[in-house]
C-alpha positions in Angstrom: 38.9 23.1 -110.0 36.2 20.8 -111.1 32.8 21.4 -110.7 32.4 18.9 -107.8 34.5 21.6 -105.9 33.8 24.6 -106.6 30.4 24.9 -107.4 28.7 23.4 -104.7 27.5 25.3 -102.0 29.9 25.8 -98.4 28.0 24.0 -95.9 27.9 24.6 -92.1 27.5 22.5 -89.4 26.4 24.0 -85.9 26.9 22.0 -82.5 25.3 24.1 -79.9 25.7 23.1 -76.8 22.8 24.1 -74.4 22.0 22.4 -71.2 18.4 22.3 -71.8 16.8 20.0 -74.3 14.6 20.5 -77.5 12.2 22.5 -77.0 13.3 24.6 -74.5 14.2 27.7 -75.7 17.8 28.5 -76.1 20.0 31.6 -76.1 22.7 30.0 -77.4 20.6 28.8 -80.3 19.3 31.8 -80.7 23.2 33.7 -81.1 23.8 30.5 -83.4 21.1 30.4 -86.3 21.8 34.7 -86.1 25.6 33.4 -87.4 24.0 30.5 -89.8 21.4 33.3 -91.7 25.0 35.4 -91.9 26.8 33.0 -93.6 23.4 32.1 -95.5 24.3 35.4 -96.7 27.9 34.4 -98.7 25.8 31.3 -99.8 27.0 28.6 -97.1 23.8 26.4 -96.0 23.8 25.7 -92.5 22.0 23.5 -90.3 21.7 23.6 -86.5 22.1 20.6 -83.8 21.4 21.2 -80.3 24.3 18.2 -78.9 21.8 17.7 -75.6 19.2 15.9 -77.8 21.6 12.8 -78.6 23.1 10.5 -77.0 27.0 11.8 -77.3 28.9 8.8 -75.3 31.9 9.8 -72.9 35.2 9.1 -74.3 38.0 10.0 -76.8 36.7 7.6 -79.6 35.0 8.2 -82.9 32.7 5.2 -82.2 32.3 4.8 -78.4 29.6 1.7 -79.1 26.2 0.6 -79.5 24.0 3.6 -79.0 26.7 6.3 -79.1 25.4 9.5 -82.0 28.5 10.8 -81.9 29.3 8.7 -85.0 26.3 10.5 -87.1 27.3 14.0 -86.1 30.7 13.2 -86.9 29.9 12.6 -90.5 28.0 15.3 -90.7 30.7 17.7 -89.6 33.4 16.2 -91.8 30.3 16.6 -94.7 30.5 20.5 -93.8 32.9 23.0 -94.1 32.3 25.2 -91.6 31.9 24.0 -88.1 29.9 26.4 -85.5 30.7 25.3 -82.1 28.3 27.3 -79.7 28.0 27.4 -76.2 26.6 28.6 -72.9 28.5 30.0 -70.1 27.9 28.9 -66.6 30.2 30.2 -64.1 32.6 31.9 -66.2 33.2 27.8 -67.6 31.9 26.5 -71.6 28.8 24.3 -70.7 29.8 20.3 -70.0 28.4 19.0 -73.3 30.5 21.5 -75.0 33.4 19.6 -73.3 32.6 16.7 -74.1 32.4 17.2 -77.6 36.0 18.6 -77.9 36.9 15.3 -75.8 35.4 13.1 -78.7 37.1 15.6 -81.3 40.5 14.9 -79.9 39.9 11.1 -82.2 40.2 13.1 -85.7 44.2 13.0 -84.7 44.3 10.0 -85.7 42.0 10.1 -88.9 44.0 11.1 -92.1 43.4 10.9 -96.1 45.5 9.3 -98.8 47.7 12.1 -98.1 48.7 12.4 -94.2 46.6 15.1 -93.4 43.7 15.1 -91.0 40.5 14.9 -91.8 39.5 18.1 -90.6 42.4 20.3 -92.4 41.0 22.6 -94.8 37.9 23.1 -92.6 37.2 26.3 -91.3 35.5 26.9 -87.4 33.8 29.4 -85.5 32.8 29.7 -81.8 29.5 31.0 -80.7 29.8 32.4 -76.6 26.7 33.3 -74.9 25.8 34.2 -70.8 24.8 36.9 -68.5 28.4 36.7 -66.5 31.6 37.6 -67.8 34.1 34.7 -69.3 33.5 35.4 -73.5 37.3 35.4 -73.8 38.5 33.1 -71.8 36.0 30.1 -73.0 36.8 31.7 -77.1 40.5 31.0 -76.2 39.6 27.3 -75.1 37.5 26.4 -78.2 40.3 28.8 -80.4 42.8 26.2 -78.5 41.1 22.8 -79.0 40.2 23.2 -82.3 43.0 24.4 -84.1 45.0 21.5 -82.2 42.2 19.0 -83.9 43.3 20.4 -87.4 40.2 23.0 -87.9 41.3 26.6 -89.2 40.3 29.7 -87.2 39.2 32.9 -89.3 40.2 36.3 -87.9 37.4 37.0 -85.5 36.2 33.6 -85.8 33.9 34.5 -83.0 30.7 36.0 -82.3 29.4 36.8 -78.2 27.2 38.0 -75.9 28.0 38.9 -72.4 24.6 40.5 -70.4 25.1 42.0 -67.0 27.0 39.8 -64.0 23.7 38.4 -62.2 21.2 40.7 -63.8 19.1 37.0 -64.7 18.6 38.7 -68.1 19.1 36.2 -71.3 20.4 36.7 -74.8 16.7 35.2 -75.7 15.3 37.4 -74.0 16.5 40.8 -75.8 14.1 43.5 -77.5 17.0 44.0 -80.5 20.8 42.3 -81.1 23.2 44.6 -79.7 25.6 46.6 -81.9 28.6 44.9 -81.1 27.5 41.9 -80.8 25.6 42.0 -84.6 28.4 43.8 -86.2 30.6 40.5 -84.4 28.2 37.7 -86.2 28.6 39.6 -89.5 32.3 39.9 -89.6 32.8 36.0 -88.5 30.2 35.0 -90.9 32.1 36.6 -93.6 35.7 35.6 -92.5 34.9 32.5 -92.6 33.1 32.1 -95.4 35.9 33.3 -97.1 38.6 31.0 -96.0 36.5 28.3 -96.2 36.2 29.1 -100.3 39.5 29.5 -100.2 40.3 26.0 -98.3 38.4 24.0 -100.2 39.8 25.2 -103.5 43.3 25.1 -102.5 43.6 23.2 -99.2 46.6 22.0 -97.1 49.5 20.8 -98.8 50.3 16.7 -98.2 51.6 15.6 -94.8 56.0 16.1 -94.5 
């Protein structure tokens, strides 16, 4: 393999889908940053973008016209090896911001490389779900299916999440320490994603039939 592939660090882009614009505190950001920290222990360079801080227009095209900021985020996604999609839980569902990201990713189905593969082939996706109510497994299923449909590969145990006690009012960002189960899930997701991303970077999927 050439130095342009095996020698460069893996990169991760985390898109967090809190409903709160910066600089408001976000539990989704807290858990996602913990995941990026774990990815860093495997040599992965990461950046976090809070989607609601950008003007992401509704639609299913790669570029929805003047003022749409999705094309810039999309390019950063295509430059990365790992996409982390983080969402809070509201009424047992992923956020409306996360849904908009999924809808914009639909455009990837019509963008292929010179070998006929989707440009997202060879990229790994991870999910982060947080909320003081149930819903993480349901949301994870939606994210896995949607991200897989548009070409991303999901590693084993490719999610970290926290479900707080329903109606308790306690948020993840307010915890004094990270629960062991969540910390373990974060470590496993990061290790598996870094491993898989390195394999796919250096030996990707075959050309389209």
